[in-house]
N, C-alpha and C positions, 0 to 999 in steps of 0.2 A: 504494500500500500504506500501511496504518497502520504507523507506526514501532513497533518493539519498544522495550523499556527504559523509555520514557516513561510507559507505563501497564502495570501488572503484575497484572491480575486473574488469579486462578487458572484462569479459564475458558480462557485462551489463552497465558499467559506460559510461555516455556521456562525450564528450570532455570538456564541460564547467564546469564539476564538479571539475576538477583539481584545479581551482582557486577559488572555492566556500568555504564558511565558515559558522560560526554561524548565521550570519544575513540571509543567504539564507535558512538555516534549519528552522529558525523562521518563515519566510514568507511561506514556504511550509507547515509547520505544521499548521499555522493559516488558510491557504487555505483549508487544509483537514478538519479542525474543522468547518469552515463556510460551506463547500460544502457537508457535510453529510457523509463523509467517516467514516467507523466504527472504524478503528484503523490505527495508524502509527507504523512502526516496525523498529527495529535496531538490527544489527548483533553482534556477539561476537567472536573476536579473540584476544588473548593476544599478540602474536608476530608471525611474518611470517618469516620462514627460507629463506635464500638467494636463495635457489633452486626454490622456488615458487614465489618469489617476482615479477618477470616479469609478470606473469599471474595474480596473486591475488592482487598485489600491497601491500604496507604496511599500507595503509590508512584504518584503522578499528577503529572507535570511540568506546569507552566503552559504552555498552548499558544502564547501570544504570545511568551514568552521563548524557548521551544524552537524555534519556527519562525523567529524572528528570528535566533537563533544559527546555525541551519542555512542560512538564506538567505545568510549571509556566506561559506559554504564551498561553495556550489553555484552553478550558473550558469543552468540552464534549468528544472529540475523545479519544478512548482507546489507551493504550500504551502496545505494544507487543514486547517481546524479541524474535526475529526470526533469529536464536535460541540462547539461552544461553547454553554454554557448561558447564553445572553445575557440571560435574564430575571433573573439574579443581580446584574446591574450596570446602571447607568443607560446608555441607548443612546449618550449623548454620550461617556461614558468608553470604551465598547466601540469606538465609531467612532474616537476618538483613537488607541487602541492599534492597531487593524487598518488604519486609513488610513496610519499611519506604517509598518507592516509592508509594506503594498503599495508605498508610496513607496520604501522602502529596498531592496526586492527587485526593483524594476523592473517591477512589475505582475504578480506571480505569485500573489497571494492568491486562494483560494476560501474564502468564509466559509460553513462548515457550521454550522447551528444546530439546537438541539433543546430540548425542554421540560425535561429533567432528571427524575430519579427519586428522589433522596435527600432525604427530607423534612428531615432535620436541617440540611442545607446551607442550605436556604431559611430555616428558622427562625432560625438564628444570624445570618444576614445581613438579617433583617427583611423577607423577601419572602414573600408568601402562597403557600404550596405548593398549596393547593387550586385557586387561580386561575392556576396557572402556564401553562396553555394560552392563556388570554386575554392574559396578560402577554407571552408569546412572540409572539402575533399582532401586538400593537401594537409590540413591539420590532422586528420585521421591518419594519414600515411606517416606524418612526422611523429605523431604520438605512438604509433606502433613501434617505431624505432626507439623513441625516448623512454617508453615504458617497458622495453624488452630487457633481456638479461645483461646487456653490455653496460659496463660502467661509463664508457665513453661512446655514446650512441652517435650514429652518423645518418644524416639526411641531407640530400642535395635536391632541392626543388626550385620552382619558379619564385616562390614567396619566402621560403625559409631555407637556410643553408647553415648546417652546423656539423662539426666534427672536432675531436680532440678536446671536448669539454666534458669533464667527469661529473657525474651526479650519484651520490650515495646519500641515503640508503636506496637500494633498488626495491621494487615491489616484492612482496612475499610470494605472490603468484607468479608462476613461470610465464603465463600469458593473461594479462588483465582483459576480461571480456569488454568489448566495445559494442554497445547497443545503440543503434541509430533511431532517433525519434522523428516522427512526422509521417503524414499520409499524402503529401503532395507527390506528383510523379517523380520529382527529383529526389525526394526523401526516400521513396520506395526503391528507386534505383540505387541510391547510395547504400541503403541497408543491404540490398541484394549483393552488391559488388564488394562492399568494404566492411560490412558489419558482422559481428558474431551473433547479433540479435536485432530484432525490429520491434520498436515500440510505437504502434499506431496512435494517432492523436485524433480522436473524434469520429472514428469510423463506427457507424452503427452496425449491429449484427448482420443485417442483410447485405452489407457491402464488404464485409470481411472475407468471405470465401473468394471473391473475385480478386481482392487485393493480395491475399495469400498466394493464390495461383500465379499472379504476376510476379511477386517476389521470387517464387521458386523458379519460374521460367527465366527470369533475368539472371538469377544466380547460375543456373545451368548453362545459359548462353555465355556467361563470363568465365565458365570453366572453374568455378569455385566449388570445391567438393566438401569443405568443412561444414559441419552441422550448423544450422541457424536456429536460434531460439526465437520463436514467434510469440509475441505478447498480445494482450488486448486489455482495454479498460472497460470494466463491466458497467452496467447500470448501477446507480446508487442502491445500497442494500440496507435492509433492516431485518434482523433475525427475530421472528415472532410477529405478533400482531400489534402494531403501534397504536397507542391511544391518542395520537395526534397526527396532523396532516404532514406526511412525509413526501408528498408530490406523486403525481400519477406515474412517473417513469420508474419509481423506486420498486425494486423487487422485495416483497415482504412474504412472511409466512413461516411455516415450520421448516426445520432443517432439511428434510427430505425434499420438500417442494423447491427450496432454494437450490439445493444440489442438483436436482433434475434440470432446472433451468440453466445452471452454470455448466453442466456437463456438455451442453450443446457447443460451447466454445471448443472443448477438446475434440469433438467430432469434426469441427471445421479445420483442425490442424493447429490449434493454439496450444502452446506449451505452458504459458504462465499467464495468470490473470491478475490485474491490478484492481483492487477493490476500494470502495469508499463507502463509509457507513453514515447514514443520517443520525444526528445526535443533537441533544440540547445542552449537554454539559460534557466535560471531560470524563466524568464517571460513567455516563451513559455510553460514551464512545468506547471506553476500555471494557465495559461490560459486553458491548456488542462484539468487540474483537475477541474476547475470551470465549463467548458463546459460539462465534464462527469457528474459531480454532478447535474447540472441543466437539462441536456437534455437526458442523457443515463440512469442514475441510476433510475429515476422514471419509466422507461419502464421495469425494471427488477423486 
C-alpha cells in the first residue's frame, strides 16, 4: 500500500490525515510489517505550484527521508518509491540516496520511477520538462549502473557521463528492482523495455488486460527475457460493512467477497496489488489493515 499522510492530494486523502504526523506513519508502517503487507510506498514531489495546490495540496514528504525513517521501525516490509521523479536529480545523487537506503534497510528497497507531470518543478530545478521522457530513459540506464555491484560505476550517455567515481556503501541487493510507473504509451513502453516491474496509474479493471498484453508484446519484441512484475491499484477497500458512506466505487463486504473480487486481478496476469482503505481515523485504518492481512490476504 501507499502510505497515507505523506502525500495528501484531495483525490484520495482522508480528512484525519491533515492533523497526522510521524507517530501515525510509524504505527501504520508497523501494522503493515506485522500484517504481511509486501511493501509500503511514498511519493515524490519537490514543490507544488500555487495553481495546483488546491487539488494536490503541498503536503508531499520526501520519499528517501520517509522510507529511511520507517525502515528503522520495521523489520521485513519492503520500501517502494511510488514514484521517484528521478529525472529531477543527477543519477549519481539518486543512487547515493537509494543505495544507502537499501544498505541500511537490509535490502528492502524497490525503486519506483516515473516521468513526472508538474512543469514548474522541472523549470525551477533547471530540467527540460518537454524532454522528461528521454531524461527518464537515460536515468534508468544510468541508475542500473550506479546501483549495481561496482564501487566505481560507469555510464556514458547523451545526458550523463561518469566513471572513476566511487560510491560506498553499495546496495545490499545484488540487483535493486526498478519498477516503472505510469499508463501512458511511453510509460508502458518504458516499463516493457527497461523495467523489472510496471506500476499502472489509473487504469480501470476493464483496461488492464489490454495494457498487460501490450507490455508483454513490447517486452518480447525488445528481446527482454527477464520476468516482469505487473502491478495494479485496486478500488478503495473496506473490510466488513461500513456504517458510513465510503463512496460507490469502494469494495466492501466480508473477507471472502473481497477476495473473490480481488482474485480477478490475478486472473488478468497481475502479480501484486496496491490497496487503499477508506478510514476516518488512524485507528480505523490500522484496524482495516490488520483485518485485511488476517482475513482477506490468505484467501488471495
